[in-house]
N, C-alpha and C positions, 0 to 999 in steps of 0.2 A: 771422244772418250771410249767409244765401243770399237772392238776389232771386227773387221768385216773381211769376208773371203773375197778373192779377186772377182768372182762371178757376180758379187753384189755391187761392184763399184759403179755400175751405171745408175743405181738407185741412190747414191750418195747425195747428188745435188738436190733431188727432190726432197728426200728426208731431211737433209740439212736445212733447207729453206723452211720447211714446215716447223722444225725445231726452233729455228731463229724467230720465226713469226710468233710461235707460241710463247717463247720467253719474252719477246717484246710486248705482247699482249698482256701477259701476266704482270710484267714489271710496270707497264703503263697503268694497268688497273689498280695495282697496289699504290702507285703514286697518286692517282686520282682519289682513291679512298682515303689516303692519309690527308690529302689536302681538304677533302670534305669534312673529315673529323676535326681538323684544326680551324678551318674558315667557316664551316657551315654551308648552307645552300645558297646564301645571298652573295652577291658580288661585293668587292671592297667599295667603300664609299670615298669619293674624291671631292675636292672643293674646286671652285672656279680658278683659284690661284694655281692649282696643280696643272690644269689643262684648260685654259680659257676658251680655246676654240670649240671644245666639245659642249660648252654651255651657251654658244651663240644661238640666238633664237632663229635667225635666218639660215635655212639649210644650205643656201647657195654660198653664203659667207663661210659656213662651217666646212663645206667641201673645198673651197678655195684655200682656206687656211690649212686644212689637212695636207693638201697638195704642196703648199709652201713648205710645211714641215718636212715632207718627203724630199723636196729639193735641197733643204738644208742638210738633211742626212746624207744625201748624195754628195754634197759639197764637202762634208766632213770626211767622206771616203776619199775623194779626189785630192783635197787639200786639208789635212788635219791640223790647221793652224789655230782656229778658234776652238779651244777645248776648255770646258767648264764643268765643275762637279755638279752643278745644278742649273737647269735652264728654265725654271719656273718663275712666277711672280714678276712678270713684266720684262723678262729677259728678251723675249721675242714679241714685240707689239703686234697686235692683230691687224690683218688687212681688212679694212672696213669699207673701201670703195674701189671702183674700177680705175680711179686715177692713181692709185698706189703703184709706183714703178716696180715694186717687188713681184707683181703678178706675172712678170715676164719669166721668172725662174721656174715656176711649174710648167709653163709651156716649153721651155728649153729641155726640162727633164723628160717630159713625155715625148718630145720629138726624138730625143736620143734613144729612149726605151723602145719606141715603135720601130725605129730604124734597126735596133738590135734584134728585136723579135721577128721582124720581116726577114732579116738575114738568117736567123735560126730556123725559120719555117720554109723559106723558099729558095735558099741558096742552092746552086748546082753542086757545090762542094759538100759531100756528105760529112767529111771531117769537120768542116766549119760548122755544119748544122749541129753535129753532136756536141762539139766544144762549146758553142754559144748557148745551146739549150741547157747543157749542164751548168754553165756559168750563171745563166739567168735564173735557173731554179735555185742554185745556191745563194744568189743575190737577193731574190725576192721572197721566197717561201719563209726563210727564218725571220724576215722582217714583218710578215703579215700579222702576228699577234700584237705587234706594237703599232699597227697602222690606224687604230681606231675604227677599222671597218666592221669587225665583229662585235666589239665591246669597247667601252671607254677605258682608256688607260690613264694612269696617274702621273703623267709627265708630258712635257712638250717635246723635248728631245732627251734621249738617254743614250749616251755613247756606248754603253754596255750592250745594247740591242744590235749594234753593228758588228759585233765580234764575228758571228757566223757569216753574216752578209759579206764581210770583207774577204772571205775565202772565194766567193763568187766574183767579187770585183777583181781580185788578184788573178784569177784564172782568165777572165776576159782581157785584162790588161796584158798578161803575158802572151795571150794568143795575138792580140793587136800588135805587140812588138815583133813577134815572130812573123806575122803576116807582112808587116811593113818592111822587115829586113829582106824578105824574099822578093817583094815587088819594087822596092826602092833601092836597088843595088848601088846606084850612084851616091846615095846619101847614107851608106852603111855606117861610116865613121861617125857622122853627125848623130845617127840614131843611137849608136853605142854610147857616145858621150852623153846624150840626153838621158838614156836609161841609167847609166852610172851616176849621173848627177841626181836623178830622181831617187835612187836608192840611198845615196849619201845624205840627201836632204831629209829623207824619212827616218833614216837611222839616227841622225842628229836630233831630229824632232822627238823621236822616241826617248832618247837619252835625257833630253831637256825636260820632257814631261815626267819621266821617272824621278828626276830630281825634285820636281815640284810636288810629287806625291810622298816625298820622304817625311814631311811634317805638315801638321794642320795649318800652321802659319803660312808656309809657302804655297800650299794648295789653295787656301782661301784668298790670299792676296793676289794670286795669279788670275783669279776669276774676275777681279775688279775691272780690269781692262777689257775683258770679253763681254761681261754682262753688268755694266755700271747701273742699269735700271732694276736689277734684281735685288729686292729687299732682303732675300734670304742670304745673299752673298755678304751684304753689309752686316747683317745679324751675326753670321758665323765669324766674320773678321772681328767684330766687337766682342763676341763671347770669348774668342781665343785670346784677345788682348786682356780682357777682364780676368781670365783664368791665370794669366801670367802676371797679374798685379798692376797692369797699366790701365787704371780705371778712367783716367781723364781722356785718353784716346778712345776707349771703349764707348764712352758716352756719345762721342761724335758719330760713330758708326751706328749705334743704336738709334740715335735721333734721325739719321738719314734713312734707316730702315723703316721707321715709323712714318717719315715724310713720304717715302715711296709707296708705302702700303699702310694707310691710316688704321687698318683693322688688324694689324699684326700684333696679336695679343702677347706672344712670347717675347717680342722685342719690348713691348710696353712693360711687361713684368720684370725683365732683366734691368731695363733702364730705371724702373721704379725702385728696384733693390739697391742699385748703386746710389741713387739720389737719397734713399733712406740712410745709407751708411755715411753719406756726406752731409747729413742732417738738413737736406733740402726737402723737408717733410711735406709741405703744401703741394709742390709739383708731383712728388711721389704719390700722394694720395689721389690727385687728379688722374694720373696715368693708370694707377691700379684700379680705380673706380671705373675708368673707361674700359679697361680690359675685362672686368667681370660683367660689365653691361653688355659688351659685344659677345662674350662667351660666358654665360652664367654658370656653367659647370666647371670652370677653370679653378680647381681647388687650390693650387699653389698661389694664384693671384689673390684669392680670398684670404689665405693665411698671411701673406705679405701685407695686404691691406689692413688686416687686424693689427699687425705689428706697428705699422705707421700710425693707425688711429690710437693705439695704446700710448705711443710716444707723444701724441698730440693731446693726451688726457681725454679722448673721446671714448670712455670706457665702455659704455653701453653699445656703441657701434662696433667697437673692437670685439666685444664678446659675440655679437651677432655674426660678424665676419668669420670668426673662428668656427662657430657652429655651422655656418654655410660651407666652409671648407671640409668639415668632417662629414657633413651630409652628402657631399659629392664624392668624397673619398673616405670610406669607412675606416680603413686601416691607415691612420695618419698620425704616427707617434710624435713627429715634430710639432704638429698643430696642437696636440694635447699638451705638450710641454710648454708651448707659448701661452696656451689658455691657462695653465697652471701658474705661470708668471703673472698674468693679469690678475687672477684671483688672489695671489700673494700680495700684489700692490694694493688691492682693495681690502686686505686683511680678512679675506674669506679663506681661512686656513684649511678647513675641511674640504672645501671645493678644490683648492689648490692641490692638496694631497691626493684627492681622487683623480684629478686630471694627470698628475705625474704617475700615479699608479697605473692608469690606463696606458700611458706612454711606455712604461717598462713592460707591461704585459704584451703590447704589440711589438716592442723592440727591446728584448731583455738586456742588451748591452747599451742602452741609452744612458750614458754616464751622467750627463747633466741633470736628467730627471731624478736619478738616484741620489745624487749629491744634494740637489735642492730639497728633496724630502728630508734628508738627514739634517740639513741646516735649519729648515723650517721647524722641525720637531725640537731641535736644540734651542732655537730662539723662543719657542713657546713653552719651554720647560719640560717637555715630554722626553726626558733623557733616556729612560729605559726603552721606549719605543724607537727613539733615534738610534740607539745601540743595535737593536734587532734589525732595523732597516739597513744600517751600515754594513753589518756582518752578512746579511743576505746579499747585498750588492757585491761585496768582495768575493763571494762564492762564484759569481758570474764574471766579475771583472777583477781578478786577483792582483793585477798589476796597475790598477788605477790609483795614482798617487793623490789625486784630489779627494777621492772618497776616503782613503787612508787618513788624510789630513783632517777631514771633518770628523771622522769617527774618533780619532785621537783626541780632538778637542772635547767631544762628548764624554769620553772615558776620563779625561782629566777633570772635568767638572764633577764626576762621580767619585773622585779621589782614587780611581783605579790606575795609580801612577805607573806601575810596571807595565801593564798592558798598553797604556797610552803611549809610553816611551817607545815600545816596540813598533807601534804603527807610525809614529813620527820618524823613527830611524829608517824603517822600510820605505817610507815616502821619499826621504832624503837620498836613499840609495838610488832610487829611480830617477829623481830630479834633484840634484844637490844644490842648485842655485835658486831656490825659492826662499826669498827673504822672510816671508810670513811664516813659513814652516820652521825656520830656525828661531824666529822670534817667539812663536807659540811654545816650542820645545823649551826655550829658555824660561818662559813663564812657568811651565810645568816643573822644571828643575828648581826654580825659585820657591815655588810652594812646597815642593818635596823636601827642600832643605839641602839640595846638592848645589851649593852656591857657585862652586868653581866651574862646574859644567854649565850652570846658567850663564855665568859671565862669558864663557867661551862662545856660547850660541847667540848671546846678545851682540857680541862683537861681530860675529859672522853675519848676522842679520843686518846690522848697521853698515857693514862694509858693502853688502849687496844693495841695500836701499837705505841711504842715510836719512831720508825723509819719512821712513816708516812710522805711521801714527802710533803713539803710545810706547814704542820700543825704547826711545831715548830716555823717557821719564822712568820707565821700569829699570833701565840700566843704571841710571843715576841713583835710584833707590837701592839697587843692589850694591853699588859701590859704597854708599854710606853705611850699609849694613856690614859689608866686609871690613871697612875702616873701623867701625865700632867693635867688631869681633877682634881685630888685631890689637886695638887699644886695651880690650879686656884681657887678652892673652898676655900683653906686655905688662 
């Protein structure tokens, strides 16, 4: 950026190098400081399923397994066919004895590396030394942070750590092809064909892998053939199926995840949720109880266990489970909402209202909590308070048709017919196919004396839901009143 005279040109390399080093130092220091502010001084904590070799008590076994991981990484560079989004949870079984045939691969890896290093150091060809040294540095140095040598890492294999190392591998491979073409002149055509084939195969594989990354479904299912022993793979396939509504298939994958890893609490929690929805409450309770026993601070599992226990009429246990969830996760609006439902079932109206109020304080747009407060106050005869809560809710959720519906009912009971009508009509503008809304609006018109409008909305309600409770009786009463009016007029 600075202009220099021609006499100063000899100082440019030295000053430029110093400037670059200073910028790198400042940038690195800033990154380290940022990391320290975010992460603190302690290292991240990992579990045995993340990196089982690092938890092996025997240091020899640990070293052997680390070297086996290095050989697998080298194989992925040479032949990137086995690719998986996650290599933890039993994907790569540990080598536990000298009789395991896989112990050969670390030996092959070190034999090749030692051969390359000796050529880089002692070759008579200076060009070869420079190229191989640079290639080995690019290959090895970027991989060192992931090697478990300086600190424990949170994975067995992570394909992303090979991105930089692949530059060194490509450089060594290109040099090898050039070297062979110079010394094997008789087989030049064969070498060209082999190189072209290698390029085509890798391009095809890259395209195929890119297609697998286009969706979660294809990515997760592609891992099943690579790591069938990986519980996390089965869990992710199951979760993807559950998200798409295929719960029956999801159950099978969740069960397999739990079978492969009996302490997999997230799989237990999700499986318990599906079983709860399918009304298989006993098994759901067993799974969720096991999950919180394994991981006592698992707040979501405590809440789901409370829901199941509530369904099983185990109210005291359900209440305790909800409070355990809140103890481990202070800001948990959904848990307060479910706790409020429990209290409402037990006719503890004040406790229910307090729980729902907590839910709305933590999550102001918690529609269900607002609506339940309005309904509970309506049912207990506190119509004025129900009106205030409903209007407060609509300030935050102005387009929530369920709250409009509940508030309209409250206003109708207070004989504020015009205001009630407005909320009913606004709710129907947002969702015109709610039979109960048409039915209750018809009741409002019936009481208000607007019988023709009442008749119209009764008919709309019955058309949408012919079995709506009470609507048919009210409609028949209205028809008799209209017939009586006609006879009187006649």
